[in-house]
C-alpha beads as a LAMMPS data file, in Angstrom:
LAMMPS data file: protein, C-alpha beads

352 atoms
351 bonds

1 atom types
1 bond types

-500.0 500.0 xlo xhi
-500.0 500.0 ylo yhi
-500.0 500.0 zlo zhi

Masses

1 110.0

Atoms # bond

1 1 1 -48.118 -8.994 -143.035
2 1 1 -44.646 -9.897 -142.138
3 1 1 -44.346 -6.770 -139.686
4 1 1 -48.168 -7.969 -138.192
5 1 1 -47.185 -11.852 -138.548
6 1 1 -44.295 -11.179 -136.001
7 1 1 -45.983 -9.149 -133.620
8 1 1 -48.315 -11.291 -133.577
9 1 1 -46.730 -14.121 -132.594
10 1 1 -44.649 -12.441 -130.097
11 1 1 -48.261 -11.693 -128.179
12 1 1 -49.306 -14.999 -128.282
13 1 1 -46.657 -17.073 -127.355
14 1 1 -45.446 -18.567 -130.271
15 1 1 -42.797 -19.370 -132.893
16 1 1 -44.820 -18.847 -135.909
17 1 1 -48.121 -16.400 -136.987
18 1 1 -48.825 -16.754 -141.013
19 1 1 -51.659 -14.611 -142.144
20 1 1 -54.033 -15.764 -144.737
21 1 1 -57.706 -14.470 -145.734
22 1 1 -59.882 -15.444 -143.128
23 1 1 -60.182 -17.932 -140.531
24 1 1 -61.988 -20.094 -142.035
25 1 1 -58.757 -20.978 -144.780
26 1 1 -56.949 -20.384 -141.419
27 1 1 -58.562 -23.919 -140.126
28 1 1 -58.332 -25.636 -144.123
29 1 1 -54.865 -24.627 -144.022
30 1 1 -54.061 -26.174 -140.163
31 1 1 -56.305 -29.381 -140.871
32 1 1 -54.318 -30.129 -144.015
33 1 1 -50.912 -29.165 -141.948
34 1 1 -51.682 -31.341 -139.355
35 1 1 -51.936 -34.589 -142.078
36 1 1 -56.439 -34.574 -142.227
37 1 1 -56.564 -36.918 -145.588
38 1 1 -60.258 -37.595 -147.839
39 1 1 -62.305 -39.885 -145.054
40 1 1 -60.513 -38.829 -141.415
41 1 1 -62.629 -37.881 -138.268
42 1 1 -62.271 -35.162 -137.145
43 1 1 -64.016 -33.794 -133.604
44 1 1 -65.292 -30.887 -133.322
45 1 1 -68.580 -28.889 -131.443
46 1 1 -71.668 -28.671 -132.567
47 1 1 -72.495 -25.662 -130.660
48 1 1 -70.012 -23.330 -132.792
49 1 1 -70.120 -21.286 -135.953
50 1 1 -70.269 -23.005 -139.159
51 1 1 -66.520 -23.128 -140.671
52 1 1 -65.152 -25.102 -138.047
53 1 1 -66.912 -27.998 -139.495
54 1 1 -66.771 -26.828 -142.793
55 1 1 -63.283 -26.454 -142.568
56 1 1 -63.509 -30.361 -141.980
57 1 1 -65.732 -31.316 -145.507
58 1 1 -62.944 -28.947 -147.091
59 1 1 -60.777 -31.530 -146.838
60 1 1 -62.965 -33.691 -147.574
61 1 1 -62.777 -35.321 -143.956
62 1 1 -65.903 -36.074 -141.509
63 1 1 -67.068 -34.259 -138.788
64 1 1 -67.791 -36.265 -135.820
65 1 1 -69.889 -33.456 -133.582
66 1 1 -69.966 -33.308 -129.956
67 1 1 -71.984 -31.630 -127.530
68 1 1 -70.727 -28.938 -125.682
69 1 1 -70.420 -27.985 -121.251
70 1 1 -73.625 -25.858 -120.129
71 1 1 -72.047 -23.738 -118.403
72 1 1 -69.235 -22.911 -120.384
73 1 1 -70.999 -23.484 -123.684
74 1 1 -67.353 -24.834 -125.271
75 1 1 -66.471 -28.464 -126.129
76 1 1 -67.753 -31.125 -123.215
77 1 1 -64.790 -33.159 -122.708
78 1 1 -66.700 -36.318 -121.788
79 1 1 -68.408 -35.875 -124.717
80 1 1 -65.010 -35.904 -126.897
81 1 1 -63.738 -38.987 -125.735
82 1 1 -66.713 -41.020 -126.090
83 1 1 -66.930 -39.667 -129.082
84 1 1 -63.372 -41.347 -129.620
85 1 1 -64.724 -44.409 -128.447
86 1 1 -67.990 -44.898 -131.032
87 1 1 -65.142 -44.140 -133.676
88 1 1 -62.626 -47.120 -132.457
89 1 1 -65.386 -49.276 -131.496
90 1 1 -66.528 -48.731 -135.094
91 1 1 -61.939 -49.537 -136.496
92 1 1 -61.467 -46.033 -137.380
93 1 1 -59.106 -43.485 -134.644
94 1 1 -59.894 -39.802 -135.652
95 1 1 -57.358 -37.862 -136.542
96 1 1 -57.603 -34.452 -134.948
97 1 1 -60.124 -32.599 -132.154
98 1 1 -60.980 -28.946 -132.981
99 1 1 -61.580 -27.206 -129.885
100 1 1 -63.161 -23.810 -130.374
101 1 1 -63.059 -21.075 -127.581
102 1 1 -66.279 -19.744 -128.331
103 1 1 -67.056 -16.022 -127.253
104 1 1 -63.915 -14.907 -125.995
105 1 1 -63.327 -18.528 -123.392
106 1 1 -61.115 -20.851 -124.051
107 1 1 -62.103 -24.456 -123.566
108 1 1 -61.265 -27.103 -121.435
109 1 1 -57.705 -27.661 -123.149
110 1 1 -56.038 -29.698 -120.258
111 1 1 -58.593 -32.161 -120.683
112 1 1 -58.408 -31.782 -123.845
113 1 1 -55.050 -32.475 -124.811
114 1 1 -54.897 -34.933 -122.107
115 1 1 -57.550 -37.080 -124.299
116 1 1 -55.500 -36.117 -127.386
117 1 1 -52.358 -37.760 -126.167
118 1 1 -53.876 -40.786 -125.332
119 1 1 -55.238 -41.196 -128.613
120 1 1 -52.548 -39.403 -130.498
121 1 1 -54.224 -36.901 -132.600
122 1 1 -53.614 -33.106 -133.181
123 1 1 -55.125 -30.373 -131.412
124 1 1 -56.317 -27.285 -133.346
125 1 1 -57.528 -24.483 -131.627
126 1 1 -60.681 -22.175 -132.834
127 1 1 -59.429 -19.294 -131.864
128 1 1 -61.485 -17.275 -134.404
129 1 1 -63.355 -15.144 -131.231
130 1 1 -60.109 -15.386 -128.570
131 1 1 -57.565 -12.831 -129.431
132 1 1 -55.760 -12.157 -126.693
133 1 1 -57.681 -14.646 -124.398
134 1 1 -55.930 -17.535 -122.063
135 1 1 -55.566 -20.437 -120.308
136 1 1 -53.722 -20.810 -117.733
137 1 1 -51.477 -17.809 -118.801
138 1 1 -51.353 -19.926 -121.512
139 1 1 -52.210 -17.232 -124.456
140 1 1 -54.988 -18.867 -126.855
141 1 1 -53.191 -19.821 -129.986
142 1 1 -50.510 -21.922 -128.167
143 1 1 -51.711 -24.405 -126.326
144 1 1 -52.510 -26.639 -129.116
145 1 1 -50.746 -27.632 -132.286
146 1 1 -52.041 -25.387 -134.103
147 1 1 -53.992 -21.958 -133.570
148 1 1 -56.547 -19.978 -135.833
149 1 1 -57.893 -16.565 -135.179
150 1 1 -59.955 -14.279 -136.826
151 1 1 -60.186 -10.621 -137.743
152 1 1 -63.453 -10.327 -139.312
153 1 1 -65.649 -6.998 -138.690
154 1 1 -67.559 -8.791 -135.270
155 1 1 -63.906 -9.583 -134.021
156 1 1 -61.911 -7.581 -131.212
157 1 1 -59.335 -7.098 -133.503
158 1 1 -60.354 -6.504 -137.194
159 1 1 -58.441 -6.398 -140.628
160 1 1 -62.009 -5.929 -142.122
161 1 1 -61.832 -10.090 -143.030
162 1 1 -58.377 -11.923 -142.340
163 1 1 -57.381 -14.285 -140.339
164 1 1 -53.785 -16.149 -139.093
165 1 1 -52.065 -19.580 -137.852
166 1 1 -50.014 -19.380 -135.135
167 1 1 -48.174 -22.817 -134.424
168 1 1 -44.745 -23.643 -132.506
169 1 1 -43.932 -26.359 -135.095
170 1 1 -41.643 -25.545 -137.606
171 1 1 -42.685 -28.249 -140.300
172 1 1 -45.895 -27.345 -139.662
173 1 1 -45.820 -23.379 -139.966
174 1 1 -43.420 -24.043 -143.241
175 1 1 -46.655 -26.308 -144.610
176 1 1 -49.166 -23.880 -143.804
177 1 1 -46.747 -20.873 -145.541
178 1 1 -46.127 -23.255 -148.424
179 1 1 -49.947 -24.064 -149.159
180 1 1 -51.146 -20.453 -148.194
181 1 1 -48.967 -19.897 -151.509
182 1 1 -50.571 -21.971 -154.335
183 1 1 -48.301 -24.740 -153.351
184 1 1 -45.078 -22.608 -154.011
185 1 1 -42.032 -24.523 -153.263
186 1 1 -40.859 -20.888 -151.914
187 1 1 -42.462 -17.774 -151.208
188 1 1 -42.375 -14.782 -153.419
189 1 1 -40.016 -12.900 -151.110
190 1 1 -37.274 -15.796 -150.771
191 1 1 -37.182 -15.411 -154.589
192 1 1 -36.879 -11.512 -155.040
193 1 1 -34.154 -11.707 -152.151
194 1 1 -32.252 -14.558 -153.919
195 1 1 -28.824 -14.476 -156.028
196 1 1 -31.708 -15.944 -158.716
197 1 1 -34.677 -13.726 -158.681
198 1 1 -35.960 -14.715 -162.106
199 1 1 -36.266 -18.380 -161.627
200 1 1 -39.508 -19.518 -161.075
201 1 1 -40.426 -21.964 -157.691
202 1 1 -41.181 -24.868 -158.193
203 1 1 -44.686 -26.832 -157.589
204 1 1 -45.004 -29.843 -155.720
205 1 1 -48.446 -29.484 -153.899
206 1 1 -52.177 -28.394 -154.857
207 1 1 -51.864 -24.612 -152.911
208 1 1 -54.413 -22.324 -152.411
209 1 1 -54.249 -18.592 -152.562
210 1 1 -55.406 -17.867 -148.859
211 1 1 -52.680 -14.954 -148.036
212 1 1 -53.172 -11.568 -146.181
213 1 1 -52.915 -8.064 -148.278
214 1 1 -50.123 -5.816 -146.374
215 1 1 -53.271 -3.230 -146.704
216 1 1 -55.063 -5.644 -144.276
217 1 1 -51.525 -5.983 -142.407
218 1 1 -50.740 -2.559 -142.060
219 1 1 -54.237 -2.570 -140.738
220 1 1 -53.802 -5.430 -138.282
221 1 1 -50.897 -4.018 -136.897
222 1 1 -51.802 -1.001 -135.660
223 1 1 -55.138 -2.590 -134.312
224 1 1 -53.077 -5.262 -132.478
225 1 1 -51.622 -2.064 -130.669
226 1 1 -54.215 -1.861 -129.402
227 1 1 -55.793 -4.651 -128.083
228 1 1 -55.509 -5.081 -124.768
229 1 1 -56.800 -0.737 -124.307
230 1 1 -59.862 -2.760 -126.349
231 1 1 -60.393 -6.176 -124.147
232 1 1 -59.707 -4.258 -120.393
233 1 1 -63.175 -1.855 -122.046
234 1 1 -64.858 -5.188 -122.970
235 1 1 -63.680 -6.764 -119.684
236 1 1 -64.824 -3.522 -117.760
237 1 1 -68.712 -3.525 -119.636
238 1 1 -69.373 -7.672 -119.437
239 1 1 -68.427 -6.876 -115.879
240 1 1 -70.918 -4.406 -115.542
241 1 1 -73.737 -6.187 -117.530
242 1 1 -72.839 -9.153 -115.514
243 1 1 -73.452 -6.989 -111.760
244 1 1 -76.485 -5.437 -112.855
245 1 1 -78.142 -8.355 -114.108
246 1 1 -77.703 -10.605 -111.032
247 1 1 -81.086 -10.079 -109.924
248 1 1 -82.686 -11.270 -113.295
249 1 1 -83.481 -14.650 -111.887
250 1 1 -83.792 -16.429 -115.169
251 1 1 -81.308 -14.606 -117.215
252 1 1 -77.689 -16.514 -115.966
253 1 1 -74.820 -14.765 -117.321
254 1 1 -71.251 -15.993 -118.166
255 1 1 -69.644 -18.195 -115.917
256 1 1 -65.574 -17.823 -116.289
257 1 1 -63.700 -20.435 -114.754
258 1 1 -60.503 -18.998 -112.383
259 1 1 -58.132 -20.380 -114.832
260 1 1 -59.138 -18.147 -117.671
261 1 1 -58.640 -15.274 -119.553
262 1 1 -61.608 -14.043 -121.285
263 1 1 -61.674 -12.070 -123.746
264 1 1 -65.275 -10.623 -124.200
265 1 1 -65.191 -10.895 -128.133
266 1 1 -69.253 -11.513 -127.407
267 1 1 -71.391 -11.629 -123.555
268 1 1 -73.921 -14.686 -124.400
269 1 1 -76.257 -15.205 -121.627
270 1 1 -78.792 -18.484 -120.982
271 1 1 -82.754 -17.761 -120.629
272 1 1 -83.824 -20.192 -118.412
273 1 1 -87.409 -20.489 -120.386
274 1 1 -88.902 -21.931 -117.246
275 1 1 -88.652 -19.074 -115.460
276 1 1 -88.533 -16.859 -117.906
277 1 1 -91.632 -14.289 -118.583
278 1 1 -91.425 -15.550 -122.728
279 1 1 -88.886 -17.612 -124.401
280 1 1 -85.909 -16.773 -126.027
281 1 1 -86.626 -15.523 -129.484
282 1 1 -89.785 -13.179 -128.281
283 1 1 -86.836 -11.420 -125.773
284 1 1 -84.587 -10.900 -128.617
285 1 1 -87.909 -9.920 -130.556
286 1 1 -89.341 -7.033 -127.808
287 1 1 -85.111 -5.963 -127.837
288 1 1 -85.569 -5.767 -130.987
289 1 1 -88.350 -3.488 -131.301
290 1 1 -86.527 -1.155 -128.826
291 1 1 -83.895 -0.815 -131.520
292 1 1 -81.419 -3.586 -128.834
293 1 1 -80.174 -5.945 -131.170
294 1 1 -79.303 -9.609 -129.940
295 1 1 -78.594 -13.240 -131.749
296 1 1 -78.748 -16.054 -130.467
297 1 1 -74.850 -17.395 -129.574
298 1 1 -74.325 -19.445 -132.180
299 1 1 -75.189 -22.355 -134.518
300 1 1 -76.160 -26.129 -133.619
301 1 1 -74.323 -27.345 -136.603
302 1 1 -75.855 -30.779 -136.799
303 1 1 -79.106 -29.202 -137.124
304 1 1 -78.384 -26.898 -140.190
305 1 1 -79.516 -28.280 -143.495
306 1 1 -76.560 -29.611 -145.170
307 1 1 -74.961 -31.563 -142.151
308 1 1 -78.796 -32.701 -140.379
309 1 1 -79.422 -34.134 -144.404
310 1 1 -75.274 -35.170 -144.804
311 1 1 -75.232 -37.073 -141.559
312 1 1 -79.167 -38.118 -140.501
313 1 1 -78.610 -36.013 -137.591
314 1 1 -81.377 -34.890 -135.129
315 1 1 -81.738 -32.202 -132.432
316 1 1 -81.337 -34.798 -129.299
317 1 1 -78.267 -36.123 -130.563
318 1 1 -76.575 -33.144 -129.296
319 1 1 -78.964 -31.993 -126.454
320 1 1 -77.026 -29.352 -124.959
321 1 1 -75.843 -27.691 -128.126
322 1 1 -79.425 -27.357 -129.816
323 1 1 -80.460 -26.231 -125.870
324 1 1 -77.319 -23.484 -126.084
325 1 1 -78.828 -22.504 -130.161
326 1 1 -82.296 -22.776 -128.583
327 1 1 -81.604 -20.452 -125.360
328 1 1 -79.150 -18.226 -126.139
329 1 1 -78.732 -14.947 -126.687
330 1 1 -75.719 -12.178 -127.378
331 1 1 -75.783 -8.716 -125.738
332 1 1 -73.997 -5.290 -127.383
333 1 1 -70.976 -5.638 -126.668
334 1 1 -68.333 -3.306 -128.678
335 1 1 -66.037 -0.569 -128.213
336 1 1 -67.882 2.270 -130.089
337 1 1 -70.528 1.949 -127.493
338 1 1 -71.321 4.340 -124.312
339 1 1 -72.516 4.288 -120.985
340 1 1 -75.843 5.239 -122.018
341 1 1 -75.789 2.485 -124.243
342 1 1 -74.937 0.086 -121.220
343 1 1 -77.598 1.715 -119.199
344 1 1 -80.259 1.358 -121.938
345 1 1 -79.762 -2.511 -123.082
346 1 1 -80.044 -3.425 -118.850
347 1 1 -83.140 -1.128 -118.233
348 1 1 -85.279 -2.961 -120.863
349 1 1 -84.468 -5.929 -119.716
350 1 1 -85.520 -5.185 -116.426
351 1 1 -88.337 -3.465 -117.730
352 1 1 -89.415 -7.163 -119.522

Bonds

1 1 1 2
2 1 2 3
3 1 3 4
4 1 4 5
5 1 5 6
6 1 6 7
7 1 7 8
8 1 8 9
9 1 9 10
10 1 10 11
11 1 11 12
12 1 12 13
13 1 13 14
14 1 14 15
15 1 15 16
16 1 16 17
17 1 17 18
18 1 18 19
19 1 19 20
20 1 20 21
21 1 21 22
22 1 22 23
23 1 23 24
24 1 24 25
25 1 25 26
26 1 26 27
27 1 27 28
28 1 28 29
29 1 29 30
30 1 30 31
31 1 31 32
32 1 32 33
33 1 33 34
34 1 34 35
35 1 35 36
36 1 36 37
37 1 37 38
38 1 38 39
39 1 39 40
40 1 40 41
41 1 41 42
42 1 42 43
43 1 43 44
44 1 44 45
45 1 45 46
46 1 46 47
47 1 47 48
48 1 48 49
49 1 49 50
50 1 50 51
51 1 51 52
52 1 52 53
53 1 53 54
54 1 54 55
55 1 55 56
56 1 56 57
57 1 57 58
58 1 58 59
59 1 59 60
60 1 60 61
61 1 61 62
62 1 62 63
63 1 63 64
64 1 64 65
65 1 65 66
66 1 66 67
67 1 67 68
68 1 68 69
69 1 69 70
70 1 70 71
71 1 71 72
72 1 72 73
73 1 73 74
74 1 74 75
75 1 75 76
76 1 76 77
77 1 77 78
78 1 78 79
79 1 79 80
80 1 80 81
81 1 81 82
82 1 82 83
83 1 83 84
84 1 84 85
85 1 85 86
86 1 86 87
87 1 87 88
88 1 88 89
89 1 89 90
90 1 90 91
91 1 91 92
92 1 92 93
93 1 93 94
94 1 94 95
95 1 95 96
96 1 96 97
97 1 97 98
98 1 98 99
99 1 99 100
100 1 100 101
101 1 101 102
102 1 102 103
103 1 103 104
104 1 104 105
105 1 105 106
106 1 106 107
107 1 107 108
108 1 108 109
109 1 109 110
110 1 110 111
111 1 111 112
112 1 112 113
113 1 113 114
114 1 114 115
115 1 115 116
116 1 116 117
117 1 117 118
118 1 118 119
119 1 119 120
120 1 120 121
121 1 121 122
122 1 122 123
123 1 123 124
124 1 124 125
125 1 125 126
126 1 126 127
127 1 127 128
128 1 128 129
129 1 129 130
130 1 130 131
131 1 131 132
132 1 132 133
133 1 133 134
134 1 134 135
135 1 135 136
136 1 136 137
137 1 137 138
138 1 138 139
139 1 139 140
140 1 140 141
141 1 141 142
142 1 142 143
143 1 143 144
144 1 144 145
145 1 145 146
146 1 146 147
147 1 147 148
148 1 148 149
149 1 149 150
150 1 150 151
151 1 151 152
152 1 152 153
153 1 153 154
154 1 154 155
155 1 155 156
156 1 156 157
157 1 157 158
158 1 158 159
159 1 159 160
160 1 160 161
161 1 161 162
162 1 162 163
163 1 163 164
164 1 164 165
165 1 165 166
166 1 166 167
167 1 167 168
168 1 168 169
169 1 169 170
170 1 170 171
171 1 171 172
172 1 172 173
173 1 173 174
174 1 174 175
175 1 175 176
176 1 176 177
177 1 177 178
178 1 178 179
179 1 179 180
180 1 180 181
181 1 181 182
182 1 182 183
183 1 183 184
184 1 184 185
185 1 185 186
186 1 186 187
187 1 187 188
188 1 188 189
189 1 189 190
190 1 190 191
191 1 191 192
192 1 192 193
193 1 193 194
194 1 194 195
195 1 195 196
196 1 196 197
197 1 197 198
198 1 198 199
199 1 199 200
200 1 200 201
201 1 201 202
202 1 202 203
203 1 203 204
204 1 204 205
205 1 205 206
206 1 206 207
207 1 207 208
208 1 208 209
209 1 209 210
210 1 210 211
211 1 211 212
212 1 212 213
213 1 213 214
214 1 214 215
215 1 215 216
216 1 216 217
217 1 217 218
218 1 218 219
219 1 219 220
220 1 220 221
221 1 221 222
222 1 222 223
223 1 223 224
224 1 224 225
225 1 225 226
226 1 226 227
227 1 227 228
228 1 228 229
229 1 229 230
230 1 230 231
231 1 231 232
232 1 232 233
233 1 233 234
234 1 234 235
235 1 235 236
236 1 236 237
237 1 237 238
238 1 238 239
239 1 239 240
240 1 240 241
241 1 241 242
242 1 242 243
243 1 243 244
244 1 244 245
245 1 245 246
246 1 246 247
247 1 247 248
248 1 248 249
249 1 249 250
250 1 250 251
251 1 251 252
252 1 252 253
253 1 253 254
254 1 254 255
255 1 255 256
256 1 256 257
257 1 257 258
258 1 258 259
259 1 259 260
260 1 260 261
261 1 261 262
262 1 262 263
263 1 263 264
264 1 264 265
265 1 265 266
266 1 266 267
267 1 267 268
268 1 268 269
269 1 269 270
270 1 270 271
271 1 271 272
272 1 272 273
273 1 273 274
274 1 274 275
275 1 275 276
276 1 276 277
277 1 277 278
278 1 278 279
279 1 279 280
280 1 280 281
281 1 281 282
282 1 282 283
283 1 283 284
284 1 284 285
285 1 285 286
286 1 286 287
287 1 287 288
288 1 288 289
289 1 289 290
290 1 290 291
291 1 291 292
292 1 292 293
293 1 293 294
294 1 294 295
295 1 295 296
296 1 296 297
297 1 297 298
298 1 298 299
299 1 299 300
300 1 300 301
301 1 301 302
302 1 302 303
303 1 303 304
304 1 304 305
305 1 305 306
306 1 306 307
307 1 307 308
308 1 308 309
309 1 309 310
310 1 310 311
311 1 311 312
312 1 312 313
313 1 313 314
314 1 314 315
315 1 315 316
316 1 316 317
317 1 317 318
318 1 318 319
319 1 319 320
320 1 320 321
321 1 321 322
322 1 322 323
323 1 323 324
324 1 324 325
325 1 325 326
326 1 326 327
327 1 327 328
328 1 328 329
329 1 329 330
330 1 330 331
331 1 331 332
332 1 332 333
333 1 333 334
334 1 334 335
335 1 335 336
336 1 336 337
337 1 337 338
338 1 338 339
339 1 339 340
340 1 340 341
341 1 341 342
342 1 342 343
343 1 343 344
344 1 344 345
345 1 345 346
346 1 346 347
347 1 347 348
348 1 348 349
349 1 349 350
350 1 350 351
351 1 351 352
């Protein structure tokens, strides 16, 4: 694990990398490490995987949902600023912003950091999908206070399950290291390498067992060595999709701002249902019957039962997130696909 962490930190341009059991636990640790306490408000996008908001709930914080940019699908800085002002008008200053780099495309980090600095907030990068991605040549995970990555099987590199926190801040790294190891005052490695390895550590914090195993770390080291090759292959076929599908006027392929280097964990397209022959969900059903797997890009979290019921949220509260959930479709894109597979997907869409 230590060797995997060292290599990961070097690749992503940070001083520290700390492996965890998942990106969800990495987010939990990151939020605690930047000081999120019960009742604290944390800005999160509504259009994201549920774990982004769940991690705030684990801290007994309150997720404050924001809407998305309809072109990039990422957090809309204007919505972020609006929600912060609403909180402040009610006498509450939010503690942190979780900027999600959806599908491998970095969020608008300049604007988000400017807002965070203006209001004295911490920034956590939910880079679950963004291993190897970059914003203005800065690797994902090196831009905010803490970055959080996933090595789930659907991600570009995998350890089966697993995650990673990255940071340049020594105090945050030390706290995450402590919290992931039951709250122990020193790590097992430090204890075993000391002059008195028989002494047990003290436990001054309530911690968790969020440590990655060495078996996973060994897999991760090999996977990380293949990262650039895997991204290059994905980029090649993502560009193929964008080129070959450009003449379908109802299918909107991803927009990539010039300042971003996409890592293509997924290629998520949007269906213009006013022009399309049928609705997005019917297109996915049509492809499914042809043996082609798709799915919506991700959740509109404010519509999920737990959050809609707890916070009294409605679809129209975050209209862009709702529309993206209803009209986006992830096409097959992974490193075991062959050229015939990609041609088959394109042919099926053109046939429709």
